[in-house]
ZAZA-491369 format. One record per residue: x, y, z of N, C-alpha, C, O in turn; residue in one letter. Coordinates in steps of 0.2 Angstrom, whole numbers, padded with zeros to 4 digits, always signed. Last residue first. Layout:
// residues N
XYZXYZXYZXYZa/...
END
This chain:
// residues 201
+0798+0437+0295+0793+0439+0291+0790+0434+0287+0785+0436+0283s/+0809+0432+0303+0802+0431+0306+0796+0433+0301+0790+0432+0302l/+0822+0434+0302+0819+0429+0299+0812+0427+0301+0810+0421+0301g/+0827+0446+0307+0827+0440+0311+0824+0434+0308+0823+0429+0312e/+0825+0455+0296+0832+0453+0298+0832+0447+0303+0837+0444+0303a/+0811+0455+0296+0814+0452+0290+0822+0450+0292+0824+0445+0291q/+0808+0462+0308+0806+0455+0307+0810+0451+0301+0811+0445+0302l/+0814+0474+0305+0817+0470+0310+0815+0463+0310+0819+0458+0311a/+0806+0478+0294+0813+0477+0293+0816+0473+0298+0821+0469+0297a/+0793+0479+0300+0795+0474+0294+0802+0473+0293+0804+0467+0292q/+0796+0489+0309+0794+0483+0311+0795+0478+0306+0798+0472+0307v/+0799+0500+0300+0804+0498+0305+0803+0491+0307+0807+0487+0308a/+0787+0502+0293+0793+0499+0289+0798+0497+0294+0802+0492+0292p/+0772+0496+0300+0778+0501+0300+0784+0498+0297+0785+0492+0298r/+0762+0487+0299+0763+0491+0293+0769+0496+0294+0771+0499+0289e/+0762+0481+0312+0764+0477+0306+0766+0481+0300+0770+0479+0296r/+0756+0491+0319+0763+0490+0320+0766+0486+0314+0771+0487+0312m/+0742+0490+0315+0746+0496+0314+0754+0495+0314+0757+0497+0310r/+0740+0477+0320+0740+0478+0312+0743+0484+0311+0747+0485+0306a/+0741+0479+0333+0745+0475+0330+0746+0476+0323+0751+0475+0320i/+0729+0488+0335+0736+0490+0336+0741+0486+0333+0746+0488+0330f/+0719+0479+0332+0720+0485+0327+0727+0488+0328+0730+0490+0324a/+0721+0471+0343+0721+0468+0336+0723+0474+0331+0727+0473+0326q/+0717+0480+0353+0724+0477+0353+0725+0474+0346+0731+0475+0343l/+0704+0481+0350+0708+0487+0349+0716+0485+0349+0720+0488+0346h/+0698+0468+0351+0698+0472+0345+0703+0478+0344+0706+0479+0339a/+0702+0454+0357+0703+0461+0359+0704+0465+0353+0709+0465+0350f/+0701+0441+0353+0695+0444+0356+0696+0451+0358+0691+0455+0359g/+0713+0436+0350+0709+0438+0344+0703+0442+0347+0700+0445+0343s/+0723+0431+0358+0721+0438+0359+0716+0440+0354+0715+0446+0353l/+0726+0417+0367+0722+0419+0361+0720+0426+0362+0716+0428+0366d/+0739+0408+0370+0736+0414+0373+0732+0418+0367+0735+0421+0363v/+0747+0397+0367+0740+0396+0368+0736+0402+0371+0732+0401+0375g/+0760+0399+0363+0759+0396+0369+0751+0396+0371+0750+0395+0377v/+0761+0405+0351+0765+0399+0352+0763+0396+0358+0765+0390+0359y/+0753+0416+0351+0751+0411+0346+0755+0405+0347+0753+0399+0346a/+0759+0425+0360+0753+0422+0361+0751+0416+0357+0749+0411+0360g/+0770+0432+0355+0771+0426+0358+0765+0422+0360+0765+0416+0360w/+0766+0444+0350+0768+0439+0345+0769+0432+0349+0768+0427+0345r/+0765+0452+0361+0759+0450+0358+0760+0444+0353+0756+0440+0352t/+0778+0456+0363+0775+0451+0368+0769+0448+0365+0767+0443+0366t/+0780+0465+0353+0785+0460+0353+0781+0454+0358+0781+0448+0356t/+0771+0475+0356+0770+0472+0350+0774+0465+0350+0772+0460+0348y/+0777+0480+0368+0770+0477+0368+0769+0473+0362+0767+0467+0362l/+0789+0486+0362+0789+0480+0368+0782+0477+0368+0782+0471+0368y/+0784+0495+0354+0789+0490+0351+0789+0484+0356+0789+0478+0354a/+0778+0504+0363+0774+0500+0358+0778+0495+0355+0775+0489+0353d/+0787+0510+0370+0784+0504+0373+0779+0501+0368+0778+0495+0369p/+0793+0520+0361+0796+0514+0362+0792+0508+0366+0793+0503+0365v/+0779+0526+0351+0785+0527+0355+0787+0520+0358+0784+0515+0356s/+0769+0533+0338+0773+0527+0341+0778+0530+0346+0781+0535+0345f/+0755+0544+0343+0761+0542+0339+0765+0537+0342+0764+0536+0348h/+0744+0547+0350+0743+0547+0343+0749+0544+0339+0748+0542+0333e/+0748+0538+0365+0744+0543+0362+0743+0542+0354+0742+0536+0352g/+0755+0528+0370+0757+0535+0373+0752+0540+0369+0753+0546+0371m/+0751+0517+0363+0751+0517+0371+0751+0524+0374+0748+0526+0379l/+0741+0522+0349+0747+0519+0352+0747+0520+0360+0742+0524+0362y/+0728+0526+0347+0730+0521+0343+0737+0518+0345+0738+0512+0344p/+0717+0528+0362+0722+0530+0357+0725+0525+0353+0725+0519+0355t/+0706+0521+0367+0707+0528+0368+0711+0531+0363+0710+0537+0360k/+0708+0508+0367+0702+0510+0364+0702+0518+0364+0698+0521+0360a/+0720+0505+0373+0720+0506+0366+0714+0508+0363+0714+0510+0357l/+0715+0503+0386+0719+0509+0385+0719+0510+0377+0719+0516+0375q/+0708+0490+0383+0704+0496+0386+0708+0503+0385+0705+0508+0383a/+0720+0483+0381+0715+0484+0376+0710+0490+0377+0709+0494+0373d/+0726+0483+0393+0729+0486+0388+0724+0487+0382+0724+0493+0379i/+0716+0475+0400+0718+0482+0403+0721+0486+0397+0719+0491+0396y/+0717+0463+0393+0711+0466+0393+0712+0474+0396+0709+0478+0393a/+0730+0459+0396+0729+0461+0389+0722+0465+0389+0721+0469+0385f/+0728+0456+0410+0733+0461+0408+0731+0464+0401+0731+0470+0400r/+0720+0445+0408+0718+0451+0412+0722+0457+0410+0719+0462+0410g/+0727+0436+0401+0721+0439+0398+0719+0445+0402+0716+0449+0398m/+0737+0433+0410+0739+0437+0404+0733+0440+0401+0733+0445+0399l/+0730+0426+0419+0733+0432+0422+0735+0436+0416+0734+0442+0416r/+0727+0414+0411+0722+0419+0414+0724+0425+0416+0721+0431+0415q/+0740+0409+0409+0736+0412+0403+0730+0416+0406+0729+0422+0403r/+0743+0406+0422+0747+0411+0418+0743+0414+0413+0743+0420+0411a/+0734+0395+0424+0734+0401+0429+0738+0407+0425+0736+0413+0426l/+0739+0386+0415+0732+0389+0415+0731+0395+0419+0728+0400+0416t/+0751+0383+0419+0751+0387+0413+0744+0390+0412+0743+0395+0410k/+0748+0377+0431+0752+0383+0431+0751+0387+0425+0751+0393+0425g/+0742+0365+0426+0738+0370+0430+0742+0377+0431+0738+0382+0431e/+0752+0359+0419+0747+0362+0415+0743+0367+0419+0740+0372+0417e/+0769+0362+0426+0762+0359+0426+0757+0363+0422+0757+0369+0422p/+0783+0364+0416+0778+0367+0420+0772+0364+0420+0769+0362+0414m/+0792+0358+0408+0790+0354+0414+0785+0358+0418+0783+0355+0423g/+0800+0373+0402+0799+0366+0401+0797+0362+0408+0800+0364+0413p/+0792+0388+0401+0796+0384+0405+0795+0377+0404+0789+0374+0405t/+0783+0396+0394+0789+0394+0390+0794+0389+0394+0799+0387+0392f/+0774+0399+0403+0772+0396+0397+0778+0393+0393+0777+0389+0388l/+0780+0406+0413+0778+0399+0415+0776+0395+0408+0777+0389+0408p/+0783+0419+0406+0788+0414+0407+0786+0407+0409+0789+0402+0407s/+0773+0428+0404+0773+0423+0399+0778+0417+0401+0778+0412+0398f/+0775+0437+0414+0769+0432+0415+0769+0427+0409+0766+0422+0410a/+0785+0445+0409+0786+0439+0414+0781+0435+0415+0782+0429+0417k/+0777+0453+0400+0783+0449+0398+0784+0443+0403+0785+0437+0401h/+0767+0458+0409+0766+0454+0403+0771+0450+0401+0771+0444+0401v/+0772+0463+0421+0765+0461+0421+0763+0457+0414+0759+0453+0414e/+0785+0468+0419+0783+0464+0425+0777+0460+0424+0776+0455+0427t/+0785+0475+0406+0790+0470+0408+0788+0466+0414+0790+0460+0413s/+0773+0482+0405+0774+0477+0400+0780+0472+0403+0779+0466+0402i/+0776+0491+0416+0770+0486+0416+0771+0481+0411+0770+0475+0413f/+0788+0497+0412+0788+0493+0418+0782+0488+0418+0783+0483+0420n/+0783+0504+0401+0788+0499+0400+0789+0495+0406+0790+0489+0405l/+0773+0512+0407+0771+0507+0402+0777+0502+0402+0775+0496+0401w/+0781+0520+0415+0776+0517+0418+0774+0511+0414+0773+0505+0416e/+0789+0527+0406+0792+0522+0410+0787+0517+0414+0788+0511+0415m/+0779+0535+0401+0782+0530+0396+0786+0525+0400+0785+0519+0399l/+0777+0543+0412+0771+0538+0409+0774+0533+0404+0772+0527+0405r/+0789+0549+0412+0787+0545+0418+0781+0540+0416+0781+0534+0418y/+0787+0557+0401+0793+0552+0401+0791+0547+0407+0793+0541+0406r/+0777+0565+0405+0776+0561+0399+0781+0555+0399+0780+0549+0397a/+0783+0573+0414+0778+0568+0416+0777+0563+0411+0775+0557+0412m/+0801+0575+0411+0794+0577+0410+0789+0571+0412+0791+0565+0413t/+0813+0569+0412+0811+0573+0417+0804+0576+0417+0801+0579+0421g/+0817+0567+0395+0818+0565+0402+0816+0571+0407+0817+0577+0405a/+0805+0569+0382+0811+0572+0386+0811+0569+0393+0806+0569+0396p/+0797+0554+0376+0797+0561+0378+0803+0563+0382+0807+0558+0384p/+0803+0544+0362+0802+0545+0369+0801+0552+0371+0805+0556+0368a/+0804+0546+0349+0803+0540+0351+0801+0539+0359+0799+0534+0361l/+0807+0558+0342+0802+0558+0347+0799+0551+0348+0793+0549+0348k/+0817+0561+0333+0813+0556+0331+0807+0555+0336+0802+0552+0334k/+0825+0570+0340+0821+0573+0335+0816+0568+0332+0811+0570+0329d/+0833+0562+0348+0827+0566+0351+0822+0569+0346+0816+0569+0347p/+0842+0550+0348+0838+0553+0342+0832+0557+0344+0827+0555+0342v/+0846+0545+0360+0851+0547+0355+0848+0551+0349+0852+0554+0345q/+0834+0542+0366+0838+0548+0369+0844+0550+0364+0846+0556+0364d/+0831+0529+0361+0827+0535+0360+0830+0542+0361+0830+0547+0358a/+0842+0522+0367+0841+0523+0359+0837+0529+0358+0839+0533+0354i/+0838+0522+0380+0844+0525+0378+0844+0526+0371+0847+0532+0369y/+0826+0516+0380+0826+0523+0382+0832+0526+0380+0833+0532+0377q/+0829+0503+0376+0825+0507+0371+0825+0514+0373+0825+0518+0369v/+0837+0499+0387+0840+0500+0381+0836+0504+0376+0839+0508+0373i/+0828+0498+0398+0834+0503+0398+0836+0504+0391+0838+0510+0389a/+0820+0488+0393+0817+0495+0395+0822+0500+0395+0821+0506+0393p/+0829+0477+0392+0826+0480+0386+0823+0487+0388+0824+0491+0384g/+0845+0474+0398+0838+0475+0400+0834+0480+0395+0836+0486+0394e/+0861+0482+0397+0857+0476+0397+0850+0479+0399+0849+0484+0402s/+0875+0488+0389+0869+0490+0392+0864+0484+0391+0863+0482+0386l/+0893+0491+0389+0887+0487+0387+0881+0488+0392+0882+0490+0398r/+0906+0500+0381+0901+0499+0386+0895+0495+0384+0893+0495+0378e/+0913+0502+0369+0914+0496+0372+0909+0495+0378+0909+0489+0381g/+0910+0513+0362+0915+0514+0367+0917+0507+0371+0921+0507+0375n/+0898+0509+0355+0905+0510+0351+0911+0511+0356+0916+0509+0354d/+0889+0498+0366+0891+0504+0363+0897+0504+0359+0901+0500+0360l/+0879+0484+0365+0886+0486+0366+0887+0493+0362+0886+0493+0356e/+0865+0478+0372+0867+0483+0368+0874+0485+0369+0876+0487+0375l/+0856+0464+0373+0862+0467+0376+0864+0472+0370+0865+0470+0365l/+0840+0456+0377+0845+0459+0373+0851+0462+0377+0850+0463+0383p/+0846+0439+0381+0846+0445+0377+0840+0449+0379+0835+0447+0383v/+0856+0431+0395+0850+0432+0390+0851+0439+0386+0855+0443+0387y/+0867+0431+0403+0866+0425+0398+0860+0426+0394+0858+0421+0390g/+0873+0439+0412+0866+0437+0414+0864+0431+0409+0859+0427+0410k/+0885+0442+0407+0885+0437+0412+0878+0435+0414+0877+0429+0417p/+0888+0444+0391+0883+0446+0396+0882+0441+0401+0880+0435+0400n/+0901+0438+0387+0898+0445+0384+0893+0448+0389+0894+0454+0391v/+0902+0426+0392+0908+0431+0393+0906+0438+0390+0910+0442+0392t/+0890+0420+0389+0891+0422+0396+0897+0427+0397+0897+0431+0402y/+0892+0416+0376+0889+0422+0377+0889+0425+0384+0889+0431+0385y/+0907+0410+0370+0902+0409+0376+0899+0415+0377+0902+0420+0379d/+0909+0409+0353+0910+0412+0359+0905+0411+0364+0899+0411+0362t/+0906+0403+0340+0907+0399+0346+0909+0402+0352+0910+0399+0358g/+0901+0412+0331+0909+0410+0331+0911+0405+0336+0917+0404+0337d/+0888+0414+0335+0890+0410+0329+0897+0408+0328+0898+0403+0325a/+0888+0411+0353+0887+0416+0347+0889+0411+0341+0892+0406+0341l/+0878+0402+0365+0884+0403+0360+0883+0408+0355+0877+0408+0352k/+0868+0397+0372+0871+0403+0375+0878+0403+0371+0883+0405+0374h/+0859+0388+0367+0866+0386+0368+0870+0391+0371+0875+0389+0374t/+0847+0396+0368+0847+0389+0370+0854+0386+0372+0855+0383+0377k/+0848+0408+0364+0846+0408+0370+0846+0400+0373+0845+0399+0379t/+0861+0414+0354+0856+0408+0355+0854+0408+0362+0859+0408+0367s/+0863+0428+0346+0865+0425+0352+0860+0420+0354+0854+0422+0356a/+0868+0438+0333+0864+0432+0335+0867+0429+0341+0873+0427+0341l/+0869+0455+0331+0873+0449+0333+0869+0443+0336+0866+0444+0341v/+0868+0468+0321+0864+0463+0325+0868+0457+0325+0870+0454+0320a/+0875+0484+0322+0876+0477+0320+0872+0472+0324+0873+0473+0330e/+0870+0500+0317+0871+0495+0322+0872+0488+0318+0870+0487+0313f/+0865+0517+0315+0869+0511+0312+0871+0506+0318+0873+0508+0323p/+0848+0522+0317+0855+0522+0319+0859+0516+0316+0856+0511+0316l/+0835+0524+0315+0839+0525+0310+0846+0525+0311+0850+0528+0307g/+0824+0522+0324+0829+0527+0326+0834+0529+0320+0836+0535+0319a/+0818+0511+0319+0814+0517+0320+0819+0523+0320+0818+0528+0317e/+0829+0502+0322+0826+0503+0315+0823+0509+0314+0823+0513+0310k/+0829+0502+0336+0835+0504+0332+0833+0506+0325+0836+0510+0322l/+0816+0497+0338+0817+0504+0340+0824+0506+0336+0824+0512+0334v/+0817+0484+0334+0813+0488+0330+0814+0495+0332+0814+0499+0327i/+0827+0480+0343+0828+0479+0336+0824+0484+0332+0826+0487+0328h/+0820+0481+0355+0826+0486+0354+0828+0486+0346+0830+0491+0344p/+0811+0470+0352+0809+0477+0354+0814+0482+0353+0813+0487+0349s/+0818+0458+0351+0815+0461+0345+0813+0468+0346+0813+0472+0341l/+0822+0454+0363+0826+0458+0359+0824+0461+0353+0826+0466+0350s/+0813+0445+0367+0811+0451+0369+0816+0456+0366+0815+0462+0366c/+0813+0434+0352+0813+0435+0359+0812+0443+0361+0811+0447+0356a/+0814+0433+0338+0807+0433+0341+0807+0434+0349+0802+0435+0352g/+0830+0428+0338+0824+0429+0334+0818+0428+0338+0817+0423+0341p/+0840+0437+0349+0838+0430+0348+0832+0431+0344+0827+0434+0346s/+0855+0448+0350+0847+0446+0349+0847+0439+0348+0851+0435+0347y/+0864+0462+0353+0864+0455+0354+0857+0453+0354+0853+0455+0359y/+0869+0475+0343+0863+0472+0347+0863+0465+0347+0863+0462+0342l/+0882+0487+0344+0880+0480+0342+0874+0478+0346+0874+0480+0352k/+0887+0502+0336+0884+0498+0341+0882+0491+0339+0882+0490+0333m/
END
């Protein structure tokens, strides 16, 4: 398998999950600025959407969109319990979290990374994000991870998005349960390995 990634982008989430899964894969750097690979290949010829992550399977099939990719990875190693079995209510809860993080957290960061975005728009984006993180913090008051006592794939996605706050003025220091979650995630060997591989440690 190949994972097309850009350091610190949302592709960090499947990168962490691949490390948790223990599956062999090649990490391929795909610049989100130049849309070129290291060998000069136009990344749009690999992924017409032009962004990361993209997972290329051994048979050549390609899968895009982080929430789909992490579930695919989890299903390859059911014994690792990175996601509940398909068709169970717990699996739908996991999908609920992935959708929430994707639409309400990940995309809410977009205005803060958009060149030329008026400061008023950025202020509104930060306010929206703080509300979303307050909700997450309240959920993490009940359990150490989003799905309960153990790590599952939405945790990798949430952790990835929390890293962006420091770069765009979203101060998460007031969320004690979220901070404890971030500290737990940093201690995971798979997280450390993914960060090191992306030059982020």
